N, C-alpha and C positions, 0 to 999 in steps of 0.2 A: 436250510431252512435254516432263521433267527429263532429264536425259544420265544413265545411271549414276556415268558417270565424274565428275562436277558435283557430285553428295551432298555427300563428305567436305567441299566448298568451301562449300555451300548449309548444313552443319549448322557449321561453325566461325562463316562470318557468321551465323548465328541466334544460337548463343552467345554470339557477343559482343557483338549486339546487345538481348540479353537481359540481359549484367549490365551498358552504360550505361544501359538500363531502370532496373534495380534498385537504380542507387546516385544520392543527390539530384544537384540541378542546385545546384550551392554562389549560384550569382547568382541560383536563382527562393525561396531565402529568404527572408522577410522582416528586414530587418537597421536600427537603430537609428541616428542619425548618427555614433554612435563607429565605426560599423563593424560593432558583434558583432551576432549572432541577434536578434529582436525576440522576446521570450517573450509577449509580453501576450496576456493575453485567458481565457476560460474552460474547463478541459480536466477529463476524464474517464476513469477507466480501467474497463475492463470487464473481464469476467472474473467467479468467483468466490474469488479470491485473501484477502480478507477472509473466508470460511469457512476455507480452508483454502491455504495458499503451497505447500506437498507435492503430490505426484503422489497422485491420490484418485480412489476409485470414488463414485457417490451413496448415501447413507447415509438411512436414515429419522429423521436427528434429530441434532443436536449431542449431545445424549445419551442412549448404547442401553442397552438393558438385555438376556440373553437370554431368548427366546421359547423354543417350543417349539420351531419350525421356523426359527429364525435370530433377527436382532436387532432387538430392536422400541425405538420412544420408553423412552423413561423415563418415569416416573409424572408429573411435573413436564409435561412438554411430551407427553406423552399427545394433549391435545384442538388441538395447533396443528395438529396434519394436516399435510397435504401442505406447508401455508405452511412448517413447521418444520424440514424434510429441507432436507441437504445436498446440491448438484448439483457432480456430479463435474467435473474437473476435470483439467488438464498440469502443475499448478501454476509458480510464475513460479521456483522454486529451483535454480538450476545443479547438475545433477546429483540432484535430486529427492528426497533431503534433508535436513534438518536437522542435520548431525554435534554432536547434544549428548552431552556425557560422561552416564557409564551414572545416576550418582546427580541430574544434573538433568533425564536423560529419564524417570526415575520422578515427579520432579516434574509435571514435565507432566504424563501421563497422570492423576494427582491432580486439576490443573487441569481437563483432560478431560472427567474424572469427574464434574466440579464445577462445571462452566459457566455455568450461571442463576446463579450465587450469587458467580463470581468473573472473568469476564468483565470487562475494566473499563470497553468498551461499553455493556453493561448499565445501568453506572448513569452512562453521559454522561459521563466522566470524555475529557479531550485523549487523543487516538491515542497520540501520538509518534510517530518516524518509526524506520522508514519505510511502517505502516501508515495512515497520514493519505494518505498519496498514494493507495493503492487499495481504499479505501473506499467503496462504491454512492451515495457524494455528490460533487458537482461542487468546483471548486477552483476561485480565481482568481490569478493574476501579474501582478504592478503592478510594471513594468520603469521604469526610465530609462536611461541610461550612466553613473550611479554609485551607484541604489538598485534591489535586489528582495524586493519584497513577496510572501508568497503568504498567503491566508485563504482556510480552509475555511467551508463551508458546515456542517462537523459541527461538533457544539458551541462555534462560534464560535473555534476553531483559526486562528494565525498563527503564521506565521515571520518574522522581518525577518533575511534573507541582508546578515551583514556580510564587508565586502571589505577592511575592517583589521582584524585582528586583535586584540581586545581582550583576550587574555591566556585562561586558566584562568577555566572558565564559576565566578562566584560564592558558586553556590547548584547544587541538583539541578533540573528542574522538566519539566513534563509533554511537553515539545516539547523544550528542550535550545536548546541554542548552536550556529546557526549560521554558518559560516565560509567564504566563499566562494572562488575563483579562477576563472581562465578557463585552458585550455587546447584551444586554439585557436578553436576554434566552439564547444566543449565547458562548461558551466558545471562541476566540481566541489565538492562542500559535505560540508568537514567536521562534521559533528552529535558533542558531546559532549555532557555535562551532565545527559542524561537521570535521572529518578527510574525506581527498577527495578520501576514498578508499572503500565506496558502491556503490552499482548501483543504477536506480529506475526499476529496473527488469531484465530479464534474458539474452535479447540484446544489453548490451554493454551501459546502455545511463550511461554516468560515468559526474562528475562535479566536482569542485574544492573545497578547504577550504573555499572557501568564500560565499557557498551556505548558502541564507537565506530562509527557508519555515517560510510561516502563515497559522497556520493548524486554522480550522474553524466548530465547532462537534455542530450540534444543532440537538435536540431531536425531533422528526415531529410525534413520536408516542412512547409508551414507549418501543415499542420494536425494533426503527428502529433512528436511528442515519442518519443524513444527514452529509457528513466526505468532504467539499473542503481544497483544500491547493495553496498556492501561491507562484511559483516557481522564485527565481531571481541566478541567478550567470550571471554578467555580463564577468569573463573570458571565458564563454564557451556558454552561452544561448543569442541570439541578443533581447530578449527581455522579460518582465517576463511570467509564461504561470502559468495557472491550471490546477489542478484534479479535481474529482468531482465522489461522489461514494456513495453507500448507505452502511451502517450496520446492519447487523442485530444481533441480541439478541438471543444466542444458549438457547433454550428454554426446555431442559433437564431436569427433574427431579432432577437429580446427574448431573447436567453438571460443568465440574471444567477443571482443566488445568492438563493438564497430563506431568508428566515426556517427554520430549527430549533432552538428553544431547548429543549432537550432537559435543560437542567439543572429547569425545572419540567415536565417531562414525565414525571421521575422520584421528585420531590418527595414524591412518594404512600409512592412503592416506598420508599424510606428512611426516611422522617421521620414517615408515616402513622402510624404505631403512638406516635406522639407526641399526638396529636394531646390532647384536652380530651375529646370524643365520638371513638374511633377509629369510621373507617366498616368496614363489615366485609371481612374481609381473607383470606374461605377461601371456598371456589367452593361 
C-alpha cells in the first residue's frame, strides 16, 4: 500500500517521467554523416485534410444542395453516394479557420459551389505547396549532406530544395521555388513563385501568386515528422496563418512510390469532346 503522504511525490515523479517519454531522444534520431537528421524514406499524411483543412463536420458531398430535410449531394455527384461524402475532421489550421478577407471568402464559396469544374486536383494539375504534403498519396524524400529532393506520387510532382538561394523565381510555377536552411535539427523551407491556380484543399481555398509558404520539417522519431507551414498572402488573407500535422513513415518492406499517371486518366475529361468521333459523355 502506498502511504497517502507520498502520493504528491508519486504524482510529481509520474508527470516528470511522462514529460521525458513525450520528448524525442536526440541520440535516437537517424542522422547523416554531417550530423543532420536523416529524412530519407517514403512518408504519408493521414486524415481528411485534403478534403478540408479547417475544422468540419461530415457532409454528404463536396457540392451540396438544400433538400426538404437537410443538405443533399448536388446532382452531378449524386451517384457517387457514400464514396463522394466528406469525412469529418478536426482540421490542421491553428485556430480552426482560414482568415480570408471578405471578397476572397466570397470567391472561396463560389469555388466550393463549382468544385467539380474548378478544383485543380480533378484535372490532375500539380498540387502546389503545402497541399502536396497531405494529399492521400505517399511521397519520397531523397537526401544527402548537400541535397534535399522530394518526389510525389500524385501527378509526378517533385521539388528540389536549394540550400544556396538562387534569387527570386524566374517565373511562377505549380510547385514554386523552394529554398532551405537548417535551424538546429529542423529543416526550414521558404516556398515562393507559385502560380495562383492551386488550392489548399477541396473546398475552394484559393490564393494568389503572392503566396509565401514557410515550411518546417522536424524529425521527432525515426518514423515521424512534425510538419508545420506558415502561409502568407496579403492579397487574400487578413494575417498569416499556420497548419500543423504529423507525417508517418511507410513501414512496409516493399514500400515504394507507385505509378499514378493521372494526366493520362483525365485526357478524356479534358480533351474527349475534340475526338473526331467523340464518345458518349452523358449518363
